[in-house]
N, C-alpha and C positions, 0 to 999 in steps of 0.2 A: 101427451106422451105418458106412457105407463112406466112406473118404476117398481123395482123389486128391492126389498131390504134383505140382503144376504147376511146371515148370522152363523157363525161357527164357534163352538166352545171347545176348548182343549183343557185337559186336566194335568198337563205336564209343562216342563220348562221351555219347550220349543217356542211357545207364543211370546215369551219375554224377549226373544232375539229379533222379533219382527217389528219394524217401525211403520208408521203410516206412510212415510216417505218411500220406503222400499216397496210397499204394496202399490202405491201410486205410480212409481216408476215402472213396475212390471205391467200394470194395466195400461199405462200410457203407451208403452211399446206396441201394444195390440189395439190401439185406438179405442179403448173402452173408457168412456167418460164416467167419472165418479161424481155423484151429486153430493155425497156425504160419506165420511169415513171416520171410524172411531175404533180404538183398540184399548184393551185393558189387560190385566194379568192373565185372564183366561178366555178372552173373547175378541173376535174380529167382527166388526159390523160395517157393512158397505152398502150404500144405496146406489144402484146402477139402473140403466134403462132395462126394461123387461127383456128386450131382444138380446141383450148382452149377458144376461144372468148366468146361463150355463157356462158360457165361455169364461166369464170372470171367476166363477167358482173353480173351474178346472185350472186356470192360470195360477191362482193363489195356492191352491192345494198342491199342484205338481211342483211349483217352484219352492215352496217353503216346507211342505210336509211329506213329499214323496208320493208314492202310489199306493198308500195304505187305504183300506176301506173305512 
């Protein structure tokens, strides 16, 4: 099985409001299996199956950060 390491860095306070549990819950709702997840003050790191990568990025981004580019 191929996995992809998704990494997103933010430079503002929005990331501080997101917990691993909230990310896990959103991805679980869409049957996206997380192999590994870590958060810090500026970064979200998630390891998912390669086939789920684009969907996982969209779910997290849309749910927690809106539709900005």
